N, C-alpha and C positions, 0 to 999 in steps of 0.2 A: 417684236412688231410695234409700230407706233400706236400708243394706246390713248384713247379718249374716254372720259367718263361722262355719263349722262344720266339724269333722273327723268323718268317719265311718269305721268299720272295715269293710272289704270282704272277703268270703270267696267262694271259687269261681273266682277268676281262675287260668288255667293258663299264660298267656303275655302278652306285651305287647299283643297284639291285643285281648285282653279289656279291658285298661285303656283302650286307645284307644277301644273301642266305648262304654264307660261314659262317658268324657269327651264323646264325640260326642253321645250321647243327652242328657246334662245340658246341654251348651252350646247345644243347639237350643232349650231352653226360654227364653222371653223374660224370665222372672223370675229366671233364673240369670245373674249377672254374669260369673262365671268358675268353672270346675271343673277341677281337676287330680287325676288318679288315679295313685298310685304303686304300681306292680306289686310291687316288692320290699317296700315297707312295708305293703302291703295296706290303704292308706288313701285316702280321697278328701277333698280340701280344696275346699270349696264356698263361694262368696260369692253371696248371694241376697237378693232383696227379701222381707223378713220380713212385709210387709203383704199379700203375694200368695200365699205358700206357707209351709209349716212343715217342720221337720226330718223329721217322720213321713211327710209327702207325698214328700219327696225320697227317703227310704228305699224307699217303695213304687215310685217310678220306677225305682230301681236294681234292685229285685227283679223288676220286669217284664222286665228285660233278661236275667234268668236267674241273677242273683247274689244273695248275701245281704249285707245291710248292717245296721249297728247303731251306736248311739251308743257312744262310748268308755266303758269300765268297765261294760258291760252284758253279760249272758250271750249268747253267740252260738252258733249251731249249728255243728257240726263239718263241715268240708268233706270229702265222701266220698273225694276224691282222696287225702287224707292220713290216712285212718282207719288206725290202727295195725294192727288185726287183719286188715283187707283186704290190706294189703301182705304180711304174713307168710303169709296163706292162699295168695295168688298165688305166692309164692316156694316154698311147699310143693308146690303143683301143678306148678310148673316144675322141681322137683328131679329127678323121674324122666327128664324130657327132657334135663336137663343131663348126667345119667349116661350116657344113650344117646348123646348127641353126643360125649362123651369117648371112648366106644367106637368111634364112627364115625371119629374122628380116627386111630385105629390100624387101621382097616379092618374093624371088626366091627360088625354091626347087631344082635347078640344082646342087647345091653344096652338097646336101645330098647324102651319099653313095648309090649305087644301092641296091635294096631290098635284093638280095642274100648276099651281104657283110654285111648288117645290121643283117641278120639272123645268119651268121657265127660268127660275133663279139659278138652278144648278147648271143648266145648259149654257146660260149667259156666262157664268163663271168659268166653265171649262172651255168654251169656244172663243172667248175673248180675253178675260182677265188672267187666265192661266197661260196665255201665249208666251209671255216672257220666260216662264219656267220651261215650257216646251222647247223654246229656241235655245235656252241655255243647256238643256239636256242633250239636244241633238248635237250642238257644237261640242259638248264635252265628249260624247261618244265618238264623234268623228275624230277628235283629237287623241283617241286611244285611252281615255280615262273616264271616270264617272264622278259626278259631284252631287251636291245637295239637290240640284234641280232634277236629277234623275230620280232620286227618292221621292220627292214631292210629286213630280209628274206621274210616275208609275202608281203611287198610292192613290192619289185623288182620281186619276183616270180610271183605275180599276174599280174603285167603289162606285163611280158614276155610271160606268158601262154596266156593271152588275145590277145596279138599281134600275136603270133604264130597261135592261133585259127582263127584270121581274115585272115591270109594268106592262111591257109589250106581250109578255107571256100570260097576262091576265090575272096576275096575283095581287093587283090593286096596290094598296099602301103597305102590304105585308112584306117584310124583308127588304125594305128600301132604306138607303142611307144617304139620301141626297144632302141632308144637313151636314154630314161628315165632310164631304168634299168641299162645300162652300166655306164652312167654318175653318177647316184646315188651311185653305188658301188665304182666308182673311187673317188668321192669327199669324201664320208664317210671314205674310206680307207686312203686317204691323211690326213684327219683330225685326224684320230686315230694315224697315223704315227707321225704327228707333236706333238700330245698330248703326246705320249709315249716318244718321243725324249726330249721334254721339261721336263716331269716329272723326267726322269732319268738323265737329263743333268743339264741345268741351274737352274731348280727349286730346285733340291735336293743338298743341301750343303754337304751331306755325300761324294759324289763322289770326290769333290774337296779336302776334308780333307784327304781322303784315299790316295791321290796322293802326299801328302806333304812329305812323307818319301822316301828316295832314295831306289832303288831296289838293288843297290850294294854299298859297303862301304869299305874304306881302313882300314885294320886291321893289328896291329903290331904282327907278329908271327916269332919266331926263328930269331930275330934280323933283320927282313925285313918287309917292308910294302907290303901287298898283297891285292888284290881286291877279296872280297867274297860276295855272295848273303846275303841280309839282314837277311834272315831266319836262317842263320847258326851262327849268332852272339850270344854270351853268356854273361851273366852278369859278369863284371870284365874285359872283353876284352878292350884293348886300341885301340881307334878308332881315325881317323883323318878326319877333315872336312876342306877343303880348301876354298879359297875365292870364293864366289858365290854358294857354295854348301849348301845342307841341312843337318842338324844334324839328325842322324839316331836313336838316343836313348836319353833318359834323362840321364845325367851324370855330372861328375865334371871335370873341366878343369885342366889338369896336366901340360900343357905348351902351350905357344903361347898367342895371344890376338886377339880379334876381336869385332866388333859391331854386335849384333844379332837382327834381326827383328823377334820379337815374337808376332806380332800383331794378328796372326791367333789364338793364345791361350789366350792372355791377353787383347786384345782390345786396347793395348797401341801402338800408331802409331810411337812413337820415338824409334829408336834402343837402345839397352841396351849394355853397355860395359862389355865384359867378359875377365877375366884374371885368373891367377892361383887361384884355390880354388872356383871359381864361378860355379854355376850350369848352364848347357845348357839344352834346351828342344827340344825334337824330333820335326822335321818339321821346325825349325828355319833356316832362311837364314843368312849366315855369310858374313860380309865384313871383311876379314882377315882370319887367319888360326889358328886352335887350335887342340891339341891332348887332348882327354878326355876319362875318364874311364866310361864305360857303367854301369849304376846303375838300370835302368828300361827299359824293352823292350816291344814292341807290345802293348797289351791292358793294361799293367801296367803303361805306360807312361801317362803324362797329356794329350797328343794328343789322345791316345787310350781311355782314360776315357771320353774325349770329344766326340769322335765318338760314343761310346756306349750310352752316355747320350743323344746325339742328335738323334740317331736311336730310342731310346725309346720314346723320346718326340715327334718326327715327326710322329710316328706310333700311337700315342694316339688320342683320339677324344675330341673336344671341346663341351661343353654343347650346344652351339649355333647350332651345326650340327644335333641335334635331330630332328628339324623341317624338314630339308632336308631328313633325313632318313625315317621319317614317310611318307612324300610325295612320295619318291622313291618307297616305298613298294607297293603303290597302283597305281603308275603312269602308268606303261605299260598296265595293265588290263583296266584302264580308257581310255587310248588312243585307245586301240582296240575297246572298246565300242563306243567311239566317231567316229572312222573311219567307223564302221558298220552303225551307225545312219546317218553319212554323205552320205554314198553310197545310202542308202534307200531313204532319203529325196530328194537328188539330182535327183535320177532316177524318183521318183514320180513327182517332180516339173518340171524338164527339159524334161523328157521322153527320155533321151539319156543315154544309158547304158555306153558307152565309157567315156563320160564326167563325169558321176557319179563315175566310177571306177578310173579315173585319180585323181579326187578330194579326194577320199578315200585314195588312195595311197599317195598323197601329205601329208595328215594328218599323216599317219603312219611314213613317212620319216622325216617330219619337227620336230616331237616331239623328244626332246633330254633330256633324264634323265642324260646324261653325264655332262652337264654344271651344273646341280643341285648337282650332286654328287661331282664335283670338286670344287665347290664354297668355301666350308670351308677348306677341307684338303690342297688345293693348297696354300691358303693364309697362313695357319698354317706352312706349310713346308718352304715357303719363309720367313715368319716372324721369325721362329726358327733360320734359317741360318743367318739372319741379326743380331739377338740378340747375337748369338755365336760370330759373327764377332766383336761385341762390348764388348765381355767378359762377357756376361750374359747367364747362362745356365738355361732355364726353364725346370723343370722336366717333364711336360706334357702340353698338349694343354689347359687343364682347367686352369692351372696357368697362361698361357699366356693371355687367354681371361680375367681372373679376373684382371690381372695387367692393362689391358686396361681401366678399370673402376675405378682405384684408385683415391681417392680424398684427402686422408690424408696419410702422410708417417711419421713413427716413427723412429727416428735415435738414435742409441747409440752414445756416444761421442768418447771414446778412441779407436783409430784405425780406426774409420769410418770417423769422421769429422776431428779429429786431426791425426797426423802422426803415433801415436801408438808407438813412440820411445821416451818416456819421459826421461828427464835427472834429476838427483837429484840436486835441486837448493838450498836446505837448509836441515840441520840435527839438530834435538834437542835431547839431551840425558838427562836422569834423573838418580838419585841415583848414581852419580859419575861414571856412565858407559861411557867409552870413545867411540869415533866413530868407531874405529876398532872392538871393542867387539860387538857393536850394529850391525854393518854390518855383522859380522861373524854369529851372531845368526839369524838375519833376512834372510840372504842369504841361510843358511842351510835349512830353512823351505820353502822359496820362490822358491827354485829349483824345487819344486813339484807342482808349480802353473803355469798356462799358460797365465795369465794376463800380458799385457805389463808393468804395474807398477812393477810386480814381476821381470820381465826380466831386467828392469832397475837397480833394486837393486842388482841382481845377477851379472850383468855386471860390476857394480861399485866395488863389492867385488873381482871379478876376475881381474879387472884392478889393484887393490891394492895388488893382489896376497895373499889374505887372505885365510888361511887354512880352509877347510870345516869341519863341525862338524857332527858326526853320529847322526841320528834321527830315531825315530820309532813312531808307532801309529799316522799316518798322517790322518787327517780328513779335508775335504773341506766343507765349508758352502757357498752355492751359494749366491752370492751377498753380502757376509759379509766378508769372509776371510778364513784363513787356520790355523789349529793348529797342533802341533806335540810335541812329547817329545824328548828333547835333553838329551842324556845320561849324567848323572852327574850334570845337571843343573835343569831340571824340565820341566813343560809344558809351551810351547811358543805359543802365538797367534800373528798372523800378519794379519792386515786388517784394517777395519774401526775403528775409535776411539770408537764408541759404542760397537763394537765387542770385542775390547780389554779392555773395561771397564774404560776408563779415558778420561779426557779432557786436552787440552793444557793450560799452564799457561796464565793468563790474560796478564801478562807483555809481553809474546811472541806475542800475537795477537795485542797488542797496539803499540808496537815499534819493528820493525824488527831488528834494530841495537843494541838493548839492550844487555848488556854483564853481565850475571849472572855467576860469576866465579864458575866453577865446575859443573854447572847444565844446562848451556845453551851455545851452540855453534852455529855459523851461518856460512854457506859457501856461497860464491858468485862466483861460477865457471863461466868460459867463456860461457858455453852453455846457461846460463840464459840470458846473454846480446845478444847472437846470436838469442835466441828465440824472444826477443823484436824487433830486427832488421828485422828478417824474416817475422814477421806477421804485421809489420808496426803499432804498437800501443805502447803507453807509458807504460812502466813497472810500475805497482802500487807500492806504497811504502812498502806494507806489503805482501810479497810473501805467507805468511802462510794463508792469507785470501782468496786467489784466486787459489792457487796451489792444485793439487791432493795430498791428505794426506794419508800416510800409517803408521799406529801405530804399535808398538811392545810392548808386555807385557810378563813378565816372572812370572809364578805362580800367575797370576792375579794382578801383580804389574807393574805400568808403567815403561818401560825401555827406550823408546824414540820414535821418529817419524821422518818421511822423508817428505819433501815437494818436489813434482816433477812437473816440467813444461813440458807440452806436446804441441808443436806448432801446429797450424792449418795446414792442407794440403794446398798447394798453390791454388788448384782448388776448395776448399770447398765453399768459398763465391760465386764464379761464378756459381757453380752447384746448390746451394740452391736458388740463385736468379733466375736461369733458371727454376727450379721446380715451384717456386712461380708465375713466369710470366705466366706459363701454367695452373694456377688455382689449383695447388696442395699445400695443407697446410702442412707445415713442423713443426714437433714437435721434441724436444730432451728430451729423458728420459735417465738419467744416474744414476748409483750408486754412482758417485762421489759427493762431497759436493756441496751444492747449490750455494755457492759463486763462486766456480770454474766454474760451468755450466753456471751461469748467466754472468760471465765474457766472456765466449766463445760466448754466445748469443749476447752480445753487439757488438762483432767483426763481427758477421754474420748478424747484424741488424734484429734479430728476436725479436718479442714482448715477454715480460717477461712471459705472461700467456701461451706461447707455449713451455716453457722450464722448466724442473723439475729435481731437483737433489735429492740425497739420496733415490733413487728409488730401492726398493727390487724387486725380480722377481715377487712376487705376485702383487705388486703395478703396475708394468708395464703391467701385464696381465689384471688387473682390469681397468686400463686406456683405454686399447684397447677395452675391453668389453663395457665400457661406451660410447665410440665413436661409436661403431657398433650399439648400441641400438638407436642411433639417425638416423640410416638409411644410414650412409655413408660407403664407402668402404675404408678399412684401410690396409696399408702395413707396415711391420716392418723389420728393418735391424739390425742384431745382429751377434755376433760371439762366445758367451760363453754359458756355461751350464745355467747360470742365465737368458739367453735370450730365452731358448728353449720354456718355456710356452707361452711367448708372440709371438714367431714365429709361433707356432702351432695355436694360437687363431686368428691371423691376417688373413684377406682374402688372402693375399699373404705374405709369409715370405721369406726374402732374407738373406741367410747366406753367410759369407765370406769364400771362399775356404781356407782350411787349418785350419779352426776353429774346435771346438770340434765336435766329431762325432754326439753327440746328437743334436747339433745346426743344422748341415747339414741335419740330418735325419728329423728334425722337419720342415725344410724350404721347400718352394715350388720352389725356384730358388737359384742359387749360383752365386755370384759375384766372378770372377776369381781374381780380385784385390779389396782391400777395398777402392773403389772409388765412391764418390757420382756422379761423372760424368757418370760412368758406369751404376749406378742405373738409372739416368735420361735417358740415352740412352735406357735402357731396358724398362722403362715405356713408353717412346714415341714410341718405336718400337711396343710394345703391343697395344697401342692406334691405330697406323696406321694399324696394322694387323686386329684388330676388325673392323675398318672402311672399310678395303678392303673386309672382309668377307661379311659385310652387302651390299656393292656394288655388289659383285658377286651374292649373293642370290637374290637381287633385279633384276639384269639383267637376271638371269636364270628364275625367275618366269615370268617377263615381256615378255621375249622371247617366252615362251610357251603359255602364255595367249593371245599374239597377233598372233603368228605364226599359231597355230592350227585353230582359226577362219578364218584367211585369207586363209589358205589352203582349208578349208571346203567350202568357198565361191568361190573358183576358182581363187583367186588372186595370188596364188603361184602354179607354176607347180612342178611336182616331182623333176625335175632337180634343180630348184631354191631352193626347200626345202632341197635337199641333200647338196647343197653348204652351205645353212644357218646352217644346222645341224653340218657340219664340222667346220664352223667358230665359232659357239657358244662356243664349248669347248676350242678352241684355244684362243678366246677372254678372257674367264675367266682366263686361265693360264697367258695370257699376262698381265692382270690387276694385278694378284698376283706377277708377276715378277717385277712390278714397285716398289715393296717394296725394292728390292735389290739396287735400284738406288736412294732412298730417303735419304736425310740428315735430321737428327732429332735434 
């Protein structure tokens, strides 16, 4: 069926049981392919048949279950549970009771409000301030489930009615617990307020990203600079960003110069210099001033893409959350049963109805499905935000969780470990073909390839101002090369030596400086020497044995070859060392020749058996499959069509942003920059996130396993239980927030 995906914002959920109920209702509809509701993120991700329903109809379905739903970026009604003034009003009403309870702790009842005041305050709390809990409880029961509202409503209403009954029966202030109902409502409401504020504020990275673009921007119109709202800007407009301002759109600098802080997008902490012709990115902060032409706006910018990707990722569920979901589904009914048993047993054993009731209410109040529901999604939201800050975009929570267990990482060489900007270090020509002709033929075909080696050949041809040739019948062979027909010449192949069907002369491989007149030429341009200096190793005597080779054939006859030197990135050695120190095994699989790859491995101090050259796409995939069969978790980093099978087969595939569409689609995560340091940051963030999830789940389970028995035995009063219930959710969120402050 035709499927459309939509994200909706949900309001009114009080615990994981609410999220489970919305999921259940939506997934029962035959026009809904899948629905996932994130309690911490307060979002619903829905895949549906858009020929049979609409987003508005889906919103109506959710609202019938007792919750509020809206499309992103639309005004939404406030959830009464978290209304600011209600919380403070309840705390003010609870204050006299708090003072009275402090007096009772030292043996004095004089500080407790008079009975009439207790009745007034408790009645106001139950008949007005508790209404949101009652409404939530009724909607939950109607929907065939029970949530936290049911526990709070039943507990506080029972203790209020019992206390009121004691007063009407003439027992005065004896055996009344008006303070318990008011203080439980106050503490629970305060906890929910803190929880909501944290979820929508510091926990959620989306809010910070959405504030990165300015609301107004300077636009050049009619030979004047005027200030206009960002929403009125069109592609092609000339915009100005002054010192300290934020760039409003992705565009190209047409005048001025500045240093741009793009760390929010790329994870790169160092500012990037921008001048005429350079690209600027929406949300960047400038030190300097530039005028730029808007090329992408809103959701089409890199920032907009990041916001959409993060929204999808944060709204997804990790597999580890399934246990919490299963427990939450039966949690509230189980607590109700335990509370009833507590009441009966305590009444029979103690013979005291009021004591039995207080303990039963304490059981209802102390039980907290909120902490259980928040344990996983809160950590996922925080972890996703941290990963994005480091320039790593995980597509969903499952990918983030899987990345936390990675033991082996497979790296491509060109553009990942090396700079991806190779220079031609040597040229060999055959059949009396001169270098200019060889470059002209090779560049004509390589213009239709995306590999960095192809780019280097095209760049050299452009630098020499060589005229391009018309071609047709272009065919790409993943991992091998590219072929095309050049009109008037014939079929040209550019790629591996085996693809082009010839080998290099032995004399070329034996002696780099040999001069075979008319058939062998050798270049030693300055980039080769710079390559040796930048990477701090001695240049071998024969560049043809360790360079990346690109062969060229015409009508299946050898035409020539290029030797290209691609220096290591400055941070590659440190990043790989860092990965290995953390117990991650690093492999290099490259389509480049084995000698070149082994030479790179020596610089990185990697064992020979961890490095393999001349790898086809099938061989890369088979290597990963063999590793996985040993029971280890494997990640792959790649950027080309030839890497797509391996990316899809790996437990986690990392694609380089801007790589081929098929590579990005096959991957589970995207590196904004082709950096191994970013990869390491992403993996360590994932590890820390999984560790935090396990801590949160442990705390949530232990809290309830200890809290419920203590309440049943009378070791916790309803007031203490209410305070603990409020703090349990806040503590889980606080633990998740620690991720944002960790350095990996």
